[in-house]
Phi, psi and omega in degrees: 000140181288139180284143180261129181286120183298317180297322178298317179296316179296320180293325180289329184259339179101331178199161179295327182292316178295320179301312181297317180295315178299313181297318180296316180296316182291322178297322177296318178297317179297322178295330179276001175109007179296149180291142176285141183258357177228156179275116176217164179291164183289340184269003181279134183288152185298327177297318178289325177297316179301315180296320178295322179294320177295314179299326181278355179081017181275342181241135175228177180226159178228128181273126180283144177280145178285143180276000000 
């Protein structure tokens, strides 16, 4: 499996905290049966799939406004 550049991921998300949150939320969705947005083998773990999806620009985030 191809290695994912950590700096590229951080640059795409803006911070390590956003990256971790996005990856964790997407991994949970994948575990619950969500469709994969990138082509990977069946033996790839959901955390790695989430990171690949973020690196490919398939996953984004929206900051909620405070009430």
